VOGU-3710 file (C-alpha; in Angstrom, 3 decimals, decimal comma):
1> xxxxxxxxxx> 0,000/0,000/0,000  2,908/2,354/0,724  4,181/1,794/-2,792  0,746/2,459/-4,313  0,519/5,700/-2,318  4,008/6,639/-3,513  3,091/6,155/-7,163  -0,158/8,074/-6,744  1,944/11,123/-5,780  3,704/11,120/-9,160
11> xxxxxxxxxx> 2,274/13,714/-11,591  1,749/11,335/-14,509  -0,179/8,838/-12,315  -2,329/11,355/-10,435  -5,815/9,995/-11,230  -5,165/6,274/-11,764  -7,233/3,757/-9,832  -5,737/1,540/-7,142  -5,907/-1,424/-9,512  -4,088/0,485/-12,269
21> xxxxxxxxxx> -1,431/1,634/-9,825  -0,926/-1,908/-8,561  -0,198/-3,163/-12,088  2,468/-0,492/-12,529  3,874/-1,019/-9,017  4,348/-4,726/-9,685  6,526/-3,887/-12,713  8,462/-0,955/-11,219  10,922/-2,015/-8,500  11,405/0,667/-5,870
31> xxxxxxxxxx> 14,727/1,439/-4,257  16,300/4,006/-1,956  19,427/5,868/-3,073  21,520/7,509/-0,362  22,658/11,142/-0,518  25,694/11,685/-2,730  25,334/8,420/-4,671  25,912/8,612/-8,439  23,466/5,987/-9,689  23,594/6,655/-13,434
41> xxxxxxxxxx> 26,643/7,316/-15,614  27,412/7,559/-19,358  28,782/4,018/-19,151  25,271/2,631/-18,649  24,156/0,501/-21,568  20,590/-0,311/-20,526  17,688/2,041/-21,200  15,799/2,817/-18,012  13,140/5,315/-16,954  13,434/6,605/-13,386
51> xxxxxxxxxx> 10,317/7,696/-11,500  11,384/9,969/-8,644  9,096/9,580/-5,626  11,037/11,632/-3,074  14,234/13,635/-2,821  16,130/15,570/-5,482  18,481/14,405/-8,218  21,257/16,399/-9,852  21,919/15,759/-13,536  25,452/16,809/-14,466
61> xxxxxxxxxx> 28,240/16,255/-16,954  32,013/16,464/-16,710  34,328/18,450/-18,944  37,532/16,982/-20,334  39,307/18,652/-17,385  36,954/16,969/-14,921  34,942/20,102/-14,041  31,297/19,332/-13,254  28,474/21,275/-14,891  24,923/20,798/-13,576
71> xxxxxxxxxx> 22,365/20,618/-16,371  19,265/20,079/-14,203  17,986/19,486/-10,691  15,054/17,070/-10,778  12,502/17,267/-7,961  10,174/14,584/-6,619  7,061/13,701/-8,567  8,510/13,460/-12,056  10,443/11,234/-14,470  13,891/11,227/-16,052
81> xxxxxxxxxx> 16,366/8,735/-17,461  17,623/7,195/-20,682  14,770/6,007/-22,901  14,470/6,866/-26,568  10,855/5,687/-26,560  9,685/8,726/-24,558  12,356/11,172/-25,703  14,414/10,940/-22,507  18,160/11,106/-23,055  20,948/11,361/-20,518
91> xxxxxxxxxx> 23,628/11,600/-23,247  26,920/12,184/-21,391  25,231/13,024/-18,095  25,513/11,537/-14,632  22,687/11,346/-12,067  23,481/11,993/-8,395  21,147/11,907/-5,390  21,206/15,316/-3,678  19,064/13,906/-0,875  18,085/10,412/0,177
101> xxxxxxxxxx> 15,880/9,500/-2,799  13,198/6,907/-3,425  12,982/5,912/-7,077  11,154/3,370/-9,228  12,716/1,872/-12,340  10,885/0,878/-15,525  12,171/-0,983/-18,557  11,591/-0,032/-22,179  8,994/-2,777/-22,644  7,062/-1,867/-19,486
111> xxxxxxxxxx> 6,995/1,818/-20,472  5,605/0,875/-23,865  3,013/-1,538/-22,486  1,922/0,228/-19,287  2,516/3,955/-19,839  2,373/4,870/-23,509  -0,660/2,630/-24,071  -2,661/4,851/-21,671  -3,576/8,176/-23,377  -3,741/9,985/-20,017
121> xxxxxxxxxx> -0,211/9,000/-19,009  1,197/9,497/-22,518  -0,201/13,039/-22,651  1,318/13,906/-19,256  4,687/12,521/-20,286  4,582/14,741/-23,379  3,650/17,727/-21,187  6,501/17,011/-18,757  9,044/16,761/-21,568  7,686/19,947/-23,145
131> xxxxxxxxxx> 8,174/21,905/-19,917  11,676/20,496/-19,563  12,572/21,570/-23,091  11,311/25,109/-22,406  13,396/25,229/-19,210  16,505/24,108/-21,090  15,986/26,692/-23,844  15,629/29,384/-21,165  18,861/28,283/-19,524  20,730/28,394/-22,842
141> xxxxxxxxxx> 19,371/31,892/-23,440  20,477/32,964/-19,952  24,014/31,707/-20,576  24,199/33,649/-23,825  22,733/36,963/-22,653  22,831/37,248/-18,850  25,609/38,083/-16,405  26,670/35,721/-13,629  24,804/37,709/-10,892  21,645/37,557/-13,017
151> xxxxxxxxxx> 22,063/33,810/-13,478  22,646/33,245/-9,761  19,503/35,191/-8,786  17,432/33,501/-11,487  18,667/30,031/-10,536  17,773/30,561/-6,872  14,232/31,479/-7,908  14,006/28,523/-10,309  15,073/26,042/-7,643  12,652/27,630/-5,174
161> xxxxxxxxxx> 9,754/27,205/-7,603  10,542/23,574/-8,369  11,380/22,479/-4,820  9,910/24,906/-2,320  10,538/24,210/1,358  8,672/26,837/3,341  9,518/27,422/6,972  8,049/29,743/9,596  10,806/32,045/10,752  10,841/34,396/13,790
171> xxxxxxxxxx> 7,999/36,918/14,083  5,722/34,663/12,028  7,276/35,483/8,657  7,180/32,734/6,059  10,172/32,494/3,743  11,423/30,133/1,090  14,485/28,083/1,920  16,510/26,665/-0,973  18,671/23,617/-0,286  21,785/24,177/-2,384
181> xxxxxxxxxx> 25,486/24,586/-1,640  27,742/27,253/-3,132  29,533/24,547/-5,138  26,280/23,160/-6,551  25,076/26,640/-7,447  28,377/27,389/-9,205  28,062/24,217/-11,266  24,500/25,116/-12,179  25,328/28,631/-13,444  28,624/27,644/-15,042
191> xxxxxxxxxx> 31,142/29,581/-12,962  33,558/29,174/-10,044  32,552/28,606/-6,427  34,484/31,698/-5,319  32,521/33,844/-7,773  29,204/32,507/-6,502  30,224/33,054/-2,877  31,084/36,693/-3,643  27,717/37,255/-5,373  25,787/35,556/-2,562
201> xxxxxxxxxx> 27,549/37,724/0,014  26,518/40,815/-1,977  22,892/39,623/-2,120  23,019/38,957/1,616  24,393/42,442/2,284  21,480/43,869/0,282  19,055/41,986/2,537  17,761/39,728/-0,256  18,958/36,388/1,128  20,273/34,789/4,291
211> xxxxxxxxxx> 23,053/32,194/4,125  22,914/28,997/6,160  24,877/25,751/6,000  23,797/23,993/2,798  20,766/26,288/2,513  19,881/29,773/1,321  16,810/31,615/2,615  15,187/33,910/0,049  14,063/36,983/1,987  12,872/39,141/-0,938
221> xxxxxxxxxx> 11,912/37,192/-4,060  10,602/40,340/-5,776  13,984/42,037/-5,478  15,753/38,834/-6,584  13,550/38,708/-9,669  14,549/42,310/-10,413  18,244/41,334/-10,168  17,661/38,362/-12,495  15,943/40,634/-15,047  18,419/43,540/-14,960
231> x> 19,612/44,804/-18,336
//
C-alpha cells in the first residue's frame, strides 16, 4: 500500500485507480538511493526510466578537465532517465542523489506496455518533456545573454519554484528556503565557487537572502527577480 501511495503522488499517475497503480507497481521495482550516490553514468548501456518519488536528483556532466556542470535538478514527482521511446536522453550526463531519494525503475517494454498505451499517461509525459525543453531553452538563453549575478539570482528562484521548502521564521514570517550549496550553485550557473560566494555575500548584504549551511533563505523574491531581469 505504501508503494501504491508513492506512485499516486507522481504527476503522470495522479488519477489512476488503485488497480491500475498496482499493475504499474508490480513492474516498477522501488529502491532508496543515499545522498551523494551517483546511480547513473554515461557508461550505462541499458535504457531505463526513473520515477522519482522523493528527494532531489542532480543531472550533471564532466568536462575533459573533470569540471562538473549541472544541467538540471530534478525534484520529486517526475520522471527522467535514458529512454528513446519517450524522448528521454541522458547523453553524457551523470545522475546523483542530492538527498536520500526513493525511485522506481521501468524498462523499455514496461513503459511501452503500461505507460504509452494509456492516453492519459502518454499526454502527461509529453507535457513534462515539453516543460523540460522550455526550461533548457531558457537556460541556454540565460548563458548567452545574462551576467553571472543575473544567473545566480534567477537560478535561486528557479530552484525555489521547483522544490519549495517553506519554513516559519521568527515573528511569524514565512520564507522560502533553498537547499543548495555554493559549489552546486556554481556548477549550475557555469562559474567558479568563489565567484558565486562573492555574489551571494553581496545579495546577503542587500538583505535579499540569508546564508545557512547547505541552505539559502530567500528573503525578498521580488527584489531577486529584479536582479535576475536587470539589463
